[in-house]
N, C-alpha and C positions, 0 to 999 in steps of 0.2 A: 187627281191625275193618276193616269194609267202609266206604269213604267215600261209596258211592252210597246215596243216601237214597231209601227207597221212596216213591213218590207215595201220597197219602191221600185218600179220599173220606170227608168227616165229615158226617154227617146232624145238622143244627143245630135241627131242629123248631122249636117256637114261642120266640119270644124270651124267654119267661118262665125259658128254662132258665138265663138269666143269674142269676136269682134262686132257681131250683129246679134245682139240678143234675142230680138224679137218678141213675139208673143210668149214663146216656151220660156227665154231666160228672163222675162219680166215675173213670169209665175214662179220660177225657181226661186228668184230673189225673195218672194213672199213665203215661199214654202219653209225655207230654212228656218226663219222666226216662228212660223207657226208651229214646225215641230218642236222646237225649244219651249214654246209657251205651253203647249198641250201636254208634251211629254218629258220635259227635260231635255239638256242639251246630251246627246249621245256620247258615250263613252269611247266609241271608235265607230268607224265605218267599214263594213266588209264589202268591197266593189268586185262586182262581177260583170266584165265587160266583154262586148262582142270582139274586142281587139287584143285581148290578153288570153290566149288559148294553149293549150297543152293537151297531150294525148291522156293525161292522168291529172287529177287536180294537184297545184301547186300553189303554195301560200308564198308571196314574195314578203320575207320578215325582216327587210331591212329596217334600220331605226330610223332611215330619213329616205323621203321621196321627192323626186323632181317631175316636172313635165316632161312627158317623151313627144317629140314631135314625129310621128308616124304617119305623115302625109307628105305630100308634094304638089307643086303647082297650084297653090293656094297663095294668097296675100302674104307676102314676105313680113308685115307686120305681126303676124302668127307665132314666128319664131323669136320675138323679143318678148313674149308673155311668158310669165313664170308662174307656177303652183307649187311651192315648196311646203310639203306637209310633213308632219311627224308619221313615223311607221308605227306597227302595232305587232311587234315580236311576240308580247304575251297572247295576244289574241291568235297568232298564228299557231300556238301550243295548243289553244282550246279548239281550233278549227281541226287540226291534224287529230286531235282525240275523236271528234266527232265523225270525220269523213275519211280519215287515214291519208289524208293530203299530204304529199310531201313540202318539206320547208326549205327554201333557199334564202341566204342572207343578201337577197339583191332587192333592189327597188327599181321604181320608175311608174309613172301614171300614164297610160296610154290616152290618146285624146279623148275617148270616150269617157273618161273618168274625169279628167282635170278639167275639161270644159263644162261639164256639168257643176262639178264642185265648186268651181270659181264664182258660180252664182248662188248656189246652195249655202256653202260656208265659205265667203271670199276671203275671210282671214287666213285661210288655211290652218286652223288651230284645232281641228278634230283629226284625231290618229286615224291613219288609213290602212288597211291591209288589201291589197289586190289578191284576188284568188283565181288563179287559171283553171280553166274547165274545158271538157271536151265537147266541141261541137259536132262531134261524130254521133252522138246519142240521140235519140228520139225525144220528143216532146215529154213523154210520160217518163222516161228515164232521168231527164234533168229536172222534172217536177219532184221525182224521188229524191234526186239529190238536195233539191231545196228544202224538202221535208227534214233532211238529216241536219240541216243548220237552223232549224225553227227554235230550237232552245236559246240561240242567241238574242232572238228579239226580246226573250223576257231578262236578258241580262245587260240591257243598256246598249246594245249593238244595233245600229242601223244598217240594214242589209239592203243594198242598192244594185239592181241588175241595170246595165246601161246597153242600149242598141237602138233600135228604131222601130217603130210600130209598122212601118212600111219601110222597104228599103231596097230599089232597085238603081243602080249607080248608072247602068245604061240609059235608062229614062230620064235620069237626073241630068247627065250630059249632053244628050239630045236636045233638051230643052235649055240648056246653058245656065251657066252659075252667074251670069251677070243680074238677073231678075229673082230675088228670093220671093217676091209677092205675087207670083203668077197664080192664075185659077186653078184649084185642085183638078186634077182629072178624074174622071168617074171610077175608074178602077180603084185609086187610092180611097175615095170616099165610100165606096162600097166594102171595101175590105175593113176600114176602120169601122164602120157602123156595125158589120157582122161581129166584129170583136167585142165591140160595146155591148151589143144586144145579148151575145152569148154569156157574157160576163155577168151581165145584170141578172140574167135567169141562172145563173151557177150552173151552166149547161157544160160541165167538164168533160164530158164525153166527146162533143163536138169540139170544143177547144183543143183538146189534145190530139184531136184527127184535123186538125185545121187545113192541112195541105189537101186533103181530099175533100172537104167540106166548105171552106171559105170561099167566096167569090174571087177569083183572080188571085188565089194564094200564090201560085207559082210565078205568076208576073211579078206580085208586089214583093216576094221573097224567093229569087231565083235559087239562092241558098239561104238555110234559115238561121244563121247564126246570129243574125240582129234580133230576132224574135225569140230565140231560145232564152235569154235572160228575163223575159216575161214570165216563162215557166218555173225558172229557178226562184224567183221572187214569190211567184204565186204559190209554189209549194212550200216555201218558208211561212206563208201567211196561212196556210191550210184550205181545205175544202168547205168548211163550215159557213163561211162569211162569202158574199159576192165581192168579187173585185170591183173597187172603185175607181172610175176614170177621174182624176182630178182636173185634168187640162187636156183640151184638144186644139191643136193647130196644124198647119202644114206650110213647108217651106218649099220654093222652087215647084210648087204644084203637084210634088209626088212624095216628097219626103215628110212622112205623118211625124209628128212632134208630141204625140200623146203621152201623158204621165199617168201611170197607175198606182194605186195603194193596196194592200191586202192584209187579210186577217181581219178579226172582228173589231179591232180598234180604228181601222182604216175610215170609218165614216167620221171620226171626230176632226179629220183634216179638210180645209177649206177646198173647195171645188172651184 
């Protein structure tokens, strides 16, 4: 059993995944036990989300976290859901040593974090450290930031980047939120396929220049904060191994829900 935990990128999609797990939620329910069985239970989760952002890295080092309802105009039942998880103040010290991140004794898990973790670890019994990062950086810069975190994977920390493999909210709302099972649009399908193909080929040059080279890149990511966590997790996993797509699905015809794992041990996880 390897103790090096493969960093993950999880597409969280709409907040409604917390009520309607669909194929992605069902996969995450299987993934948590698979991680534990293959690598052992993580000592902590370092969570980097498209919704917890700052000009410089900031570790939220509270001893306890609660779900943050950072959305509106969704099913009122979402606001009754809880995810109360222990924090990881000691991990914040380690992260600060690796990255010079600031530490704040504050807590809270944005919906990109807790909606995923409630399926991955539903008992909320793994300590979590949210790490804010800057969305103003290039894919290459956030990849390098991920590289600075790589040592944590050898120390029992599960590095999780959450965002969406495709994310254009205008397209989502144009199609309506009433039917999550709509057929996937061609632009989303082409972009997801390109990411998968370039990952399998370890074509890091193309991946890091995805906005210029990937089909429909700007349409699928008008701004790229929802894809940049993919590059952070990839940097933590390193360039030597091909990124592994563990799951692929789509909601609302345009929100890709793909999950990736990175690093040489990613192949041990079920796809």
